[in-house]
Phi, psi and omega in degrees: 000129186280130181270133181282122175250124175311142180281170180293331176298312181305309181294324180289328181287321179296318173300322174299311185301313180296319177302312177297324173299322182294316182300327179286345178270086176297321177297324177296341190273348185296320185298301189276346187251319184266323182301314179302316182295322183299317185297309181302314180297314181299315177294314185304322183270000173299151179305324173253058185295218192281344195264356184286272183282134181235151176237114180056035176085000176261130181304148178308323182298313185284321186281334181229316185299306184294314176296333180291316180300317182301306179303321182298312179298307174307309183302311178301319177291316187290316194253348174236309179295307191291321174298329176298314172295325180286325177298328181291312179301317177292317182293318178285354176088010178300309183301317188290327177292331178289348181285345177262009180245168175297340178282169182235149176310321185295340174297328177295314183299312184298309186300319179292322180283330174292319180292319175299320173304316176301317173300318178300315180299313181294318181295314178294330176298317183287323185291321180291323182290321183290320183288337177276320185282319178283316196239002179064034184292138177277157172284164174297143180291338176241076188297318181292324173296324181296313182300317172298326176289320180293317176300324190280322175298316181298317176297322175293313182288324183289322180296320181298320182298311180299325172297321176296322181293325184289325187261342188283125179285332179221164177306317178296325176297313181298319182296310186298309176306310183301312181298317175298313183297317177301302190284337175287318182291322182296311180297316178300323185281002178089019175292337182243016175147163186313133176298334172303338181282354187262160172312153190297325182292316182289325184293319186293319183296311176300322181302334187243016169270158191308315183295311185285325177300321177302304182300317177298313184290320175294321174302324184293326177296320182288329174270007175076016176251153179294131172304146177292131184307319183291331176289323179291317178297324183295323176293313177302316183303310181300321182292320184289307190290315176298313180297317180299314182295328178289319184297318182293315197267343184294140174230142184272356171214000000 
């Protein structure tokens, strides 16, 4: 018997449908579109703004605030927004019903990833435009490496999000688990203050968790230095391990 394989047009149509559903959730767009710009404005207008402290000749705003904001947005969408949607689809039986159609449940996963990536890209572009036009942000000294690091950060955060979606029994549980994971990695990664203020063991751990490793690697590209290989390895390891665990644990109903 011939097995039906959905065409590229079917994949694209499903991704487009998911993207339209996302745009109808006005509240859900606050995080990827408004929050990055708000953070840029808040730090840019701060009393100790971009021009005081410098790292390798790069203002603190460029070297730390901008990378931290980019990682924060990717982490929120990857670990909180996307798992909640997938958990809701599983809870409502959408994935189970797809099993008896020519489509496959995995198409929903791919479509959700594409829709989430679109949100990330729009939010990042808007935030960078605000930082550039309003506060004179410089672009990364190694733009191609910065793009590569950003892709690696995205892969790690989305893999963790898939793992959250795999183990969360309900949408509310997905949000709760995702927020706990997000704030824990953010706190250890320096999102609430310098990592040096933490005990040595926690500071070291936070540096190599996806949030801290992502901020450090992106900061390096803004300052024109090569990202630490251990930070890149930590991001790649998180993407591979969390992705493999999610694939093994994920259930469709």
